C-alpha positions in Angstrom: 24.6 46.6 -50.1 24.6 43.1 -51.5 26.1 41.9 -48.2 23.3 43.4 -46.3 20.7 41.9 -48.7 22.2 38.4 -48.3 22.2 38.9 -44.5 18.6 39.8 -44.5 17.7 36.9 -46.7 19.6 34.5 -44.5 17.7 35.8 -41.4 14.4 35.2 -43.2 15.4 31.6 -44.0 16.8 30.7 -40.6 14.6 32.7 -38.3 11.8 30.0 -38.1 14.5 27.4 -37.3 16.0 29.5 -34.6 12.5 30.1 -33.1 11.9 26.4 -32.8 15.3 25.6 -31.3 14.0 26.2 -27.8 16.2 25.5 -24.8 14.8 24.5 -21.5 16.5 24.8 -18.1 16.4 22.5 -15.1 14.5 24.0 -12.1 12.9 26.5 -14.3 11.1 24.4 -17.0 11.5 20.9 -15.4 12.9 19.2 -12.3 15.9 16.9 -12.0 15.2 13.6 -10.3 17.9 12.6 -7.8 18.7 9.9 -7.5 17.5 8.8 -11.0 14.8 6.2 -11.2 15.8 2.9 -12.8 14.2 2.5 -16.2 12.8 -0.8 -17.6 15.1 -0.9 -20.6 18.4 1.1 -20.5 18.8 0.7 -24.3 15.7 2.9 -24.8 14.7 6.4 -23.8 11.8 5.8 -21.4 8.9 8.2 -21.0 6.5 7.6 -18.2 3.1 9.3 -17.7 1.8 9.5 -14.2 -1.9 9.9 -14.2 -5.1 9.3 -12.2 -8.5 8.4 -13.8 -10.3 10.8 -11.5 -8.1 13.8 -12.5 -9.8 16.2 -14.8 -6.5 17.6 -16.0 -5.4 14.0 -16.9 -8.7 13.6 -18.8 -8.0 16.7 -20.8 -4.4 15.7 -21.4 -5.4 12.3 -22.8 -6.0 13.5 -26.4 -2.7 15.4 -26.5 -0.6 12.5 -25.1 -2.3 10.0 -27.4 -1.4 12.1 -30.5 2.1 12.8 -29.1 2.9 9.1 -28.5 2.4 8.4 -32.2 5.2 10.9 -33.0 7.8 9.1 -30.8 10.7 7.4 -32.5 11.6 3.8 -32.2 14.2 4.4 -29.6 11.6 5.8 -27.2 9.4 3.6 -24.9 6.2 5.1 -23.4 4.5 3.7 -20.3 1.5 4.8 -18.3 1.9 4.7 -14.5 -1.1 5.4 -12.3 -0.4 7.6 -9.3 -1.4 6.2 -5.9 -1.9 8.4 -2.8 -4.9 6.7 -1.2 -7.1 3.6 -1.3 -9.5 4.7 -4.1 -6.5 5.5 -6.3 -5.0 2.1 -5.6 -8.3 0.6 -6.8 -8.0 2.6 -10.0 -4.4 1.6 -10.4 -5.6 -2.0 -10.1 -8.2 -1.3 -12.8 -5.4 0.0 -15.2 -3.2 -3.1 -14.7 -6.1 -5.5 -14.9 -7.1 -4.0 -18.2 -3.4 -4.4 -19.3 -3.2 -8.0 -18.2 -6.5 -8.9 -19.9 -5.4 -7.1 -23.2 -8.3 -4.6 -23.1 -6.4 -1.5 -22.2 -7.3 0.2 -25.5 -11.0 -0.1 -24.6 -10.9 0.3 -20.8 -8.4 3.2 -20.6 -10.8 5.7 -22.2 -13.8 4.0 -20.6 -12.4 4.5 -17.1 -11.6 8.2 -17.8 -15.1 8.6 -19.2 -16.8 6.9 -16.2 -15.1 9.2 -13.7 -14.9 12.5 -15.6 -18.0 12.5 -17.7 -20.4 10.1 -16.0 -19.2 11.2 -12.6 -18.9 7.7 -11.2 -16.5 7.4 -8.2 -15.5 3.8 -9.0 -14.8 3.4 -5.2 -15.3 -0.4 -5.0 -14.2 -3.5 -6.8 -17.8 -4.3 -7.7 -18.3 -0.9 -9.3 -15.2 -1.3 -11.4 -16.1 -4.8 -12.3 -19.5 -3.6 -13.6 -17.7 -1.2 -15.9 -15.4 -4.0 -17.2 -18.4 -6.3 -17.7 -20.3 -3.5 -19.6 -17.3 -3.4 -21.9 -17.3 -7.1 -22.7 -15.0 -8.6 -20.0 -16.4 -11.5 -18.0 -16.9 -11.0 -14.3 -14.8 -14.2 -13.7 -11.8 -13.0 -15.8 -12.0 -9.5 -14.2 -12.0 -10.9 -10.6 -9.1 -13.3 -11.3 -6.9 -10.6 -12.8 -7.9 -7.8 -10.4 -6.9 -9.8 -7.4 -3.9 -11.6 -8.9 -0.3 -11.5 -7.6 0.9 -10.0 -10.9 -1.5 -7.0 -10.7 -0.7 -6.5 -7.0 3.0 -6.4 -7.9 2.5 -3.9 -10.6 0.5 -1.6 -8.4 3.2 -1.7 -5.7 5.8 -0.9 -8.4 3.7 2.0 -9.6 3.5 3.4 -6.1 7.2 3.1 -5.5 7.9 4.7 -8.9 5.8 7.7 -8.2 7.5 8.2 -4.8 11.0 7.8 -6.3 10.1 10.4 -8.9 8.7 12.7 -6.2 5.4 13.0 -8.1 2.9 15.2 -6.1 0.4 16.0 -8.9 -1.0 14.7 -12.2 -0.5 14.6 -15.0 3.2 14.4 -14.9 5.9 13.0 -17.2 9.2 11.4 -16.3 11.9 11.3 -19.1 14.4 8.5 -18.8 14.2 8.4 -15.0 16.0 11.7 -14.8 13.6 14.5 -15.4 10.2 15.3 -14.0 8.0 17.4 -16.3 4.9 19.1 -14.8 2.5 21.9 -15.9 3.7 23.9 -12.9 7.2 24.2 -14.4 6.5 23.7 -18.1 3.6 26.2 -18.2 0.8 24.2 -19.7 0.1 20.7 -21.0 1.2 21.4 -24.6 4.5 22.8 -23.3 5.0 19.7 -21.2 5.3 17.8 -24.4 7.7 20.3 -25.9 9.9 20.1 -22.8 9.7 16.3 -23.0 10.8 16.4 -26.7 13.7 18.5 -25.7 14.7 16.1 -23.0 14.3 13.1 -25.2 16.7 14.7 -27.7 19.1 15.5 -24.9 19.1 11.9 -23.8 19.4 10.7 -27.4 22.5 12.8 -27.8 23.9 11.5 -24.5 23.4 7.8 -25.6 24.9 8.6 -29.0 21.9 7.2 -30.8 
């Protein structure tokens, strides 16, 4: 009887832990990327978010991903990577990297999402994007110089190549350490995308021995 009581107590104690120890499976909960995409820093576990400012799902994902980034350990590096499938998306990718180069990404990232998803602006020209930057305190001259710079063009090209290599066909999507593609289609929903990514980060951490 005492043995049964102890067993019951142990189940009560460990049941919550067992419930959170979720295991996710390739092809069912996430996709393997083959060949893997080279990461920026092999000493870190890299997480890349593929997004588009005109994507309503990305707009809704933004508060979740912003909060989640704050929970990441020091051995994880997070990068945003705009998806590019057409000319307007290329302009929006330029806007992202322009904001990054000018050091105003914290201001312009939400402003660009707001403009397209709440204010219903198409941002389909350089002039329209420039007006948004100017409205947020960036000079027209600084914007134009950065927007058309070789550095921004290079980063846009790299983003396009990265999305193709990861076989990204929809947004938002996450890539973990260049090996795993996490989408709502496989994960189930946006909150579960983050749970799957946490699982994969831990998997890579164990593999790296860190």
